[in-house]
N, C-alpha and C positions, 0 to 999 in steps of 0.2 A: 635608125637613119647614121649616116654617117655624114662628117663634118666637109664639106665642100671645096675644091680648090678654088685658089683665090682668081684663077683666069676663067670660071665657070660664067656662061653666058646667063642671063636672067631667066630666057625661056628653059634653060637646059636643068640650071638649078631649081626653077618651080619643080618640073618633071621628077627630080631626086631625092628632093625634100618630100615630096607626096607619095613615091612611090612605097615607102616602107608604112604608109598609114592606111588604117581600116578606112572604108567608105565612111563620107558624112551623110547622116540622115535629116541633120539638122537644118530647117529651111529658113530663110531671113524670117526675121521678125518671131521666130519661133521659141517661146522662153524653154528655159532650161528645166531641170528635174525640181521637185519640191523638197523640200525638209528640212533645208538647215538650221540650225540652233544658232541663236544670238551667241558673240563671242566678245563679254565685256571685258574692257584692257584699259588699262590706264584711267585719265582723268574723266569721268561721265560728262561729256557735253551736254547743252542745254537740247531737248530734242527739237528735232526740225520744225516743227508747226510754229514754236515762238522765235524761228530763226529768222530767216531771210524771203521764207517760199513767197512768192506771187504780190509781195507788199512793195510799193516802189518807194514808200516813206521811209522802209529799213533796208533798199538793195544794198550789199556790198560795194563800196567803193572799188570803182575797176583803174587800173594803175595807167591803163595806157589812155584810157578815157575814150574807146574807140566807140564810134557812132554808129557802127557798123554789128558789133556786137551781137549775137541772138537772131539775125539773119537768117544764116545759113539753115541753124534748128527750124526756126519759123517755117522758112519755104519748103523743109521736109516734111514737117507736121512730128517736129519730135520735141517734145517736152523738156525746157531748159529750166533748172531751178536753182538757185545761188544760196549758199550756206557758209556761215562761220562755223570752223571746227574748233576755236578756241578764242575765248574772252580778248587774247592777247595780241597784239603785234596787226592787228587792224587788218588791210586787204594779202597781208602774207600768208594769212591762215583762213581763206577761203576757199571754197570750190564748188565744181559745178556740177551738175548729176544730170546727165540726158537720158530720157526714158524713152524705150521702145513704145512705138505708137499702140501695139496690142496693149500696151498695159499704163497706158494714161488712165490716170483715176483711179486706179486698183491700187491696193498694198497685199502684201504679204506671200506674192508669187517669187519663190528663190531663182533668181536666173544668174548666169554665168557675168561676170564684171571686170571690167580692165580698169584700172586706175592708171591714170596717163600724169605723167611728170615731166614738164617742160623742160626745153633748155635754154641756153643764153650764156653759157660760159661764166655760169655763177655768178652772172652782175647784171643781166637785164634777163626781159622773158616775163610771160604773166600765165595763167592758166589760159583766159581767155583767146590765145594764141592756137590753140588746138582745138579749137570748135570744130572746123570742118571733119575732120578725125573723128573726135568723138560723135559727129554725125554719124560718119559711114560707120564705125561701129554699132550705134542704136540701131539704125538701119538695118542691120544683121540680126537683130533680136539680143544684142548684149547692153545690159548697162555699162555704159562709161561715165566714169569721172575724173575729171581734171582738177587737179592740187596745185593750189599755190604754196610757196614755203618763202621763208627768210632769204634773201640772196645775201652772198661772201661781202657783198659791201654794209650789209648792215650787220651780220652776224658770222662767228666764225665757224667752223666744224666742231661740233658736229649736230649744230642747230638744224641744219637742212635735213638730215638724216632723223632728227629728233621731230622735224614739224610733218615730215610725209608719213612716220609712224603713227601722229597724234590723226593724222586725216585718215588714215586707214583704221585707226580705233573707233573713230566718229562715226565710218561708214557700217564697222562691225556691229556696234551698240545700235543702229537706225537703221540696220539690215532689212528689216519686215518695210519698213516707211519705204528705203528706196527700192526694195522688190529685189535686193543683192541677195546671193547665194555665198554664205559665208566660207564654204567649202570650196568655193569656186572661183577665186580672185586671182588675177594675173595684173602683175607691176610690169607697166610701160613706160621706157624714159628716153627720151631723145638727148643726145650729145652729154653736155651736163648732167641732164636727169637721169641719165643711163647709170653713171655714178653713183648719183643719190638712190636712182631704184634698186641698182646692186647691191648697193652697202645695207639698205632695209634687208633685203629677201636675204643677205647672206650673216645679218645679224642673228645668233642665235638659231632653233629650228626653223629654216623659211618654210619648209613642206606643210608646216603646222598651222601657218596662215596663208600661204599662196600655193595656187597651183601653177605658176609659171613665171617667169621673169623674160622680159622682150627688151632686148636693146636697139637703137637704132645709133649708129655711128659714137656707139657708148664710148665715154673716156674714164673709163673703169679702174687706171692704175695713176692718182694723181702720185704717185712716189713716183712712177719713171717718168712721167712727163716734168715734174720738178728735178729730176736728176739730168734728165736729158736736155731742157729748155726751159730754166727756172723763170726766162722772161716770158714766156708766152702770156698771149694776153693782156699785156699791162703786170705781167707778172702775179695773176691773178692767184695761182695756188700758193705760194709761198710768202705774200702780203698781206693777201685777203681771206681766202676759203681755210688753211693752215696755219698761217700766219707763224711759220717758222720754217726753217730748211729740215728736209729729212735727217740731217744728220741731229738735228737739234730738238727733234721731238718723233723718233723713229714709232712710238706708239699710237701716237694721232693719224699719223701717217697709214699705217697698218690697219686702224680701225674705219680708213674712208677707200682701203683697197680692197676688192671683194676676194680678188685671187689670195689673199691672205686669209679669208676667212671662209670659203667654201669649203663643206663637207658633204659626207654622204646623209646628212638629213636634209639638205636642200632639195627643193624643186625644180624641175625642167628648165630650160633655159633655152632662147631662142636668140642668136644675137645678129645682127645684118652692119654689115658695114660695106661701103663703096672702095674699089680696090686701089684708088688712086687718089682719095683727098689727100688733102693738105692741113696741117702738117703732121697731122697722125693719119696713118693709116691703119689696117686689120691687126697691128700687130699686138694690142691691149685686148684685143677679143679672142685672135687667137689664143693669146696665153690663158685667159681665164678658161675657154672651153677646153683646154689642153687639161688643165687644174680639173675641173669638175667632173670631166670622165675619167681623169686617175680618181679621184674622189670616188666615182662609182652614180656619178649623176647624170641623167640625161641630158647634153647639150650639144646644140649643133650650130658652127656658124656658117652663115649665109654671105658670100661676098658678092657686088654687084659690081657689074664694067661702069669704067667712068670716075666721077668723082663727087656725086652729089653728096649731102650732107644731112643728116638725122633727117626730120621729117621732109624735108625736099624727095626723099626717097620713097615716101608714100604708096605711090603709083605701082611703082617696082616691086615692093614687097608684099603689098596686098593679097595676090594671088598664092603667096606661100603662106602669110600670115594667117589669113580668114578660116583654112581649112586646120590651120596646128590649133589656133584657137577654139574651133569646135572640136576638136580631138582631146583637146586639155578637158572641155567642160563637158564633153560626154560621158568622160570613163568616171 
């Protein structure tokens, strides 16, 4: 595939992205191939049966206390279960597992999985915000897992990366119970979640843990943002996330900036960004795409007309994202 020009229309970019791919034979709700091994990493958490599965008495606290959480999944017939992936930090270390209908009540089926990382300028947001997107993935036969992490108001970097790493480790350790194929996990992050996902994916050998990386309006270069507009979103980057200026802690900024860490060992990447987003346009995504391609990584930037941000672009990107995921999971 080739990188797409900033002026490409949504319809044109769909055709351009898909033109270089082979046909997709995986239908909605069709599980992926079997046979992955568990990959134990990090601290072993409690097994899911002793967590929050199905028991109102031990349901994890919901930060936003949304009375409608779970309704979209219920209407779609998608099983939704919530778990703690760490005994620390309360709601900040919980995740939701959305299981395709054909796998409800089953274990041991290894299915392509998308781990979703929410946005919110590192200061707000919750895993439950992505319910409708996770349900859409599950209706396509993909196990979707939406994760929380400590916000920058509670902990400085790299806590956010460490939390998502711990969530992925928990999913890998309990892959059989969740029907997750550990060889076919894609990280998908929106906005600030795109920065976290990209940092997780490019730390170490990304392709050994992930099949792909997807960002939606990913704010993936905190150093660029802090140098360009240090006051962005109440100075969230220098005051809350990194808690220093780039000149004072360059190593910390480098660890949070995926373009500094992408190399030939990393997985395929698909980046989406609207052409006229404010205050941050596609320049960060374009920089990462070029760096990844220069390192020999298959990376593609899809620019959308208009100014929609993050998960608000979902209906426009889905015709591209769905076959891309099926392509990643089929190989």
